[in-house]
C-alpha beads as a LAMMPS data file, in Angstrom:
LAMMPS data file: protein, C-alpha beads

183 atoms
182 bonds

1 atom types
1 bond types

-500.0 500.0 xlo xhi
-500.0 500.0 ylo yhi
-500.0 500.0 zlo zhi

Masses

1 110.0

Atoms # bond

1 1 1 221.506 150.535 474.420
2 1 1 221.563 147.107 472.688
3 1 1 217.965 147.626 471.485
4 1 1 218.981 150.936 469.832
5 1 1 221.842 149.137 468.022
6 1 1 219.502 146.414 466.802
7 1 1 216.938 149.015 465.707
8 1 1 219.547 150.932 463.714
9 1 1 220.820 147.703 462.092
10 1 1 217.266 146.836 461.065
11 1 1 216.743 150.311 459.617
12 1 1 219.943 150.032 457.581
13 1 1 218.909 146.648 456.220
14 1 1 215.436 147.919 455.432
15 1 1 216.925 150.848 453.515
16 1 1 218.973 148.577 451.316
17 1 1 216.176 146.029 450.953
18 1 1 213.645 148.596 449.762
19 1 1 215.869 150.426 447.262
20 1 1 217.405 153.825 446.933
21 1 1 215.165 156.838 447.037
22 1 1 217.758 159.480 446.260
23 1 1 216.427 160.226 442.773
24 1 1 213.693 158.491 440.844
25 1 1 214.259 157.295 437.268
26 1 1 214.080 160.014 434.608
27 1 1 211.104 158.232 433.038
28 1 1 209.068 159.213 436.097
29 1 1 209.401 162.935 435.318
30 1 1 209.399 162.972 431.485
31 1 1 206.840 162.029 428.865
32 1 1 207.900 158.595 427.619
33 1 1 206.359 155.436 426.258
34 1 1 204.432 153.287 428.741
35 1 1 206.021 150.110 430.069
36 1 1 203.908 147.944 427.795
37 1 1 205.156 149.727 424.649
38 1 1 208.925 149.266 425.099
39 1 1 211.065 146.413 423.857
40 1 1 210.978 143.346 426.090
41 1 1 212.052 139.731 426.598
42 1 1 209.804 137.025 427.999
43 1 1 211.883 134.499 429.939
44 1 1 211.269 130.789 429.521
45 1 1 208.841 129.485 432.043
46 1 1 210.201 128.257 435.351
47 1 1 208.646 125.114 436.934
48 1 1 208.450 126.297 440.536
49 1 1 206.895 123.062 441.787
50 1 1 209.759 121.008 440.302
51 1 1 212.312 123.361 441.882
52 1 1 210.690 123.193 445.284
53 1 1 210.528 119.365 445.094
54 1 1 214.206 119.254 444.130
55 1 1 215.016 121.605 447.029
56 1 1 213.097 119.360 449.437
57 1 1 215.106 116.305 448.313
58 1 1 218.425 118.104 448.871
59 1 1 217.436 119.767 452.172
60 1 1 219.762 118.984 455.052
61 1 1 222.574 117.797 452.759
62 1 1 224.781 120.817 453.255
63 1 1 223.579 122.758 450.224
64 1 1 222.527 126.391 450.687
65 1 1 218.855 127.305 450.412
66 1 1 218.075 128.143 446.786
67 1 1 215.621 131.027 446.298
68 1 1 215.817 131.657 442.562
69 1 1 216.356 129.941 439.242
70 1 1 219.276 131.413 437.238
71 1 1 218.276 132.048 433.611
72 1 1 221.255 132.747 431.290
73 1 1 220.789 135.483 428.657
74 1 1 223.016 137.540 426.360
75 1 1 221.412 140.963 426.151
76 1 1 223.487 143.869 424.802
77 1 1 222.556 147.513 425.174
78 1 1 223.085 148.224 421.465
79 1 1 221.015 145.296 420.191
80 1 1 217.714 145.469 422.141
81 1 1 215.744 147.998 424.083
82 1 1 213.901 151.221 423.347
83 1 1 215.741 154.546 423.084
84 1 1 213.913 157.840 423.624
85 1 1 215.173 161.423 423.566
86 1 1 213.964 163.542 426.499
87 1 1 213.015 167.200 426.536
88 1 1 216.307 168.063 428.339
89 1 1 218.336 166.610 425.449
90 1 1 219.262 163.497 427.384
91 1 1 218.348 160.007 426.288
92 1 1 216.998 156.986 428.050
93 1 1 217.230 153.322 427.075
94 1 1 214.720 150.959 428.642
95 1 1 214.226 147.257 428.376
96 1 1 211.580 145.171 430.059
97 1 1 212.191 141.647 431.390
98 1 1 209.106 139.445 432.052
99 1 1 209.384 136.136 433.919
100 1 1 205.878 134.937 434.583
101 1 1 205.192 133.828 438.173
102 1 1 208.423 135.216 439.699
103 1 1 208.165 136.664 443.183
104 1 1 211.184 138.828 442.429
105 1 1 213.788 139.342 439.695
106 1 1 217.443 140.219 439.935
107 1 1 220.068 140.803 437.252
108 1 1 223.732 140.016 436.694
109 1 1 225.774 141.964 434.225
110 1 1 229.041 140.754 432.673
111 1 1 229.638 144.318 431.491
112 1 1 228.459 147.364 433.406
113 1 1 230.352 150.497 432.359
114 1 1 228.792 153.914 432.894
115 1 1 230.194 157.312 431.850
116 1 1 230.029 160.382 434.100
117 1 1 226.454 161.634 434.427
118 1 1 224.796 158.339 433.453
119 1 1 222.270 156.659 435.767
120 1 1 220.802 153.178 435.814
121 1 1 217.593 152.281 437.677
122 1 1 215.730 149.010 438.051
123 1 1 211.959 149.497 438.173
124 1 1 209.227 147.068 439.171
125 1 1 206.436 147.127 436.637
126 1 1 203.612 146.124 439.030
127 1 1 204.869 147.514 442.346
128 1 1 205.650 151.042 443.475
129 1 1 209.357 150.253 443.666
130 1 1 212.620 151.231 442.002
131 1 1 216.293 150.793 442.891
132 1 1 218.973 153.254 441.869
133 1 1 220.478 155.408 440.692
134 1 1 223.641 153.481 439.916
135 1 1 226.347 155.690 438.392
136 1 1 229.995 155.616 437.282
137 1 1 230.874 155.138 440.991
138 1 1 229.513 151.587 440.625
139 1 1 231.872 150.721 437.774
140 1 1 234.261 147.936 438.826
141 1 1 237.582 146.908 437.255
142 1 1 235.991 143.526 436.452
143 1 1 233.072 145.260 434.687
144 1 1 230.660 142.958 436.543
145 1 1 227.604 144.055 438.471
146 1 1 224.724 142.351 440.287
147 1 1 221.460 143.936 441.405
148 1 1 219.388 143.558 444.526
149 1 1 215.995 141.928 444.144
150 1 1 213.215 143.770 442.338
151 1 1 209.718 142.662 443.486
152 1 1 207.356 141.113 440.937
153 1 1 207.633 139.183 437.725
154 1 1 208.301 142.117 435.384
155 1 1 211.025 144.766 435.676
156 1 1 212.463 147.588 433.600
157 1 1 216.175 148.273 433.252
158 1 1 216.522 152.021 432.594
159 1 1 219.678 153.804 431.529
160 1 1 219.764 157.587 431.388
161 1 1 222.512 159.403 429.411
162 1 1 222.722 163.205 429.609
163 1 1 223.240 164.938 426.236
164 1 1 227.013 165.339 426.815
165 1 1 227.635 161.864 428.258
166 1 1 230.081 159.381 426.811
167 1 1 229.267 155.843 425.802
168 1 1 227.757 153.278 428.201
169 1 1 228.189 149.518 427.935
170 1 1 225.710 147.112 429.479
171 1 1 225.655 143.363 428.864
172 1 1 223.122 141.373 430.851
173 1 1 224.299 137.768 431.384
174 1 1 221.574 136.352 433.600
175 1 1 218.168 136.928 435.141
176 1 1 217.312 135.388 438.486
177 1 1 213.677 134.252 438.710
178 1 1 212.867 134.308 442.428
179 1 1 210.494 131.567 443.472
180 1 1 210.881 131.840 447.281
181 1 1 209.710 134.952 449.050
182 1 1 212.812 136.602 450.548
183 1 1 211.184 140.012 450.596

Bonds

1 1 1 2
2 1 2 3
3 1 3 4
4 1 4 5
5 1 5 6
6 1 6 7
7 1 7 8
8 1 8 9
9 1 9 10
10 1 10 11
11 1 11 12
12 1 12 13
13 1 13 14
14 1 14 15
15 1 15 16
16 1 16 17
17 1 17 18
18 1 18 19
19 1 19 20
20 1 20 21
21 1 21 22
22 1 22 23
23 1 23 24
24 1 24 25
25 1 25 26
26 1 26 27
27 1 27 28
28 1 28 29
29 1 29 30
30 1 30 31
31 1 31 32
32 1 32 33
33 1 33 34
34 1 34 35
35 1 35 36
36 1 36 37
37 1 37 38
38 1 38 39
39 1 39 40
40 1 40 41
41 1 41 42
42 1 42 43
43 1 43 44
44 1 44 45
45 1 45 46
46 1 46 47
47 1 47 48
48 1 48 49
49 1 49 50
50 1 50 51
51 1 51 52
52 1 52 53
53 1 53 54
54 1 54 55
55 1 55 56
56 1 56 57
57 1 57 58
58 1 58 59
59 1 59 60
60 1 60 61
61 1 61 62
62 1 62 63
63 1 63 64
64 1 64 65
65 1 65 66
66 1 66 67
67 1 67 68
68 1 68 69
69 1 69 70
70 1 70 71
71 1 71 72
72 1 72 73
73 1 73 74
74 1 74 75
75 1 75 76
76 1 76 77
77 1 77 78
78 1 78 79
79 1 79 80
80 1 80 81
81 1 81 82
82 1 82 83
83 1 83 84
84 1 84 85
85 1 85 86
86 1 86 87
87 1 87 88
88 1 88 89
89 1 89 90
90 1 90 91
91 1 91 92
92 1 92 93
93 1 93 94
94 1 94 95
95 1 95 96
96 1 96 97
97 1 97 98
98 1 98 99
99 1 99 100
100 1 100 101
101 1 101 102
102 1 102 103
103 1 103 104
104 1 104 105
105 1 105 106
106 1 106 107
107 1 107 108
108 1 108 109
109 1 109 110
110 1 110 111
111 1 111 112
112 1 112 113
113 1 113 114
114 1 114 115
115 1 115 116
116 1 116 117
117 1 117 118
118 1 118 119
119 1 119 120
120 1 120 121
121 1 121 122
122 1 122 123
123 1 123 124
124 1 124 125
125 1 125 126
126 1 126 127
127 1 127 128
128 1 128 129
129 1 129 130
130 1 130 131
131 1 131 132
132 1 132 133
133 1 133 134
134 1 134 135
135 1 135 136
136 1 136 137
137 1 137 138
138 1 138 139
139 1 139 140
140 1 140 141
141 1 141 142
142 1 142 143
143 1 143 144
144 1 144 145
145 1 145 146
146 1 146 147
147 1 147 148
148 1 148 149
149 1 149 150
150 1 150 151
151 1 151 152
152 1 152 153
153 1 153 154
154 1 154 155
155 1 155 156
156 1 156 157
157 1 157 158
158 1 158 159
159 1 159 160
160 1 160 161
161 1 161 162
162 1 162 163
163 1 163 164
164 1 164 165
165 1 165 166
166 1 166 167
167 1 167 168
168 1 168 169
169 1 169 170
170 1 170 171
171 1 171 172
172 1 172 173
173 1 173 174
174 1 174 175
175 1 175 176
176 1 176 177
177 1 177 178
178 1 178 179
179 1 179 180
180 1 180 181
181 1 181 182
182 1 182 183
């Protein structure tokens, strides 16, 4: 019986670790620009060797294991990104983040407010992976939101707004450049 409980726990963790598969991003089923043609930001290079050396010096001194470098940004939905109108009248906004050499990326939003019907997905550019959809159910009173890890060194943030949807507000405050393999 204990083995079954452990097996179920592992399955639950695997499900959250490998993303939601409820509904793929709208860009997967509509004719849209390729990933290399949308607006993007290249993050400043991360010196992985220096970070690992620093981690080795602080090992055993009570500090938690660091797996990523936090890169502050100030990216607003209305100021960057590529908007496209879909055949169903809805619109998608996509923005690509590149952080060369990252094993994974994750994102922290200081503002994450979605209207009814909106969906946000996080898509790995080089791996067959996406996470989402995130919807108005994920809005928090604080407005803050953090994502799970997205494998690879390039990811797309995709917002879908149906034709009748209200206004969304997304402000990305940091990108985590993963340099230890936690996947």
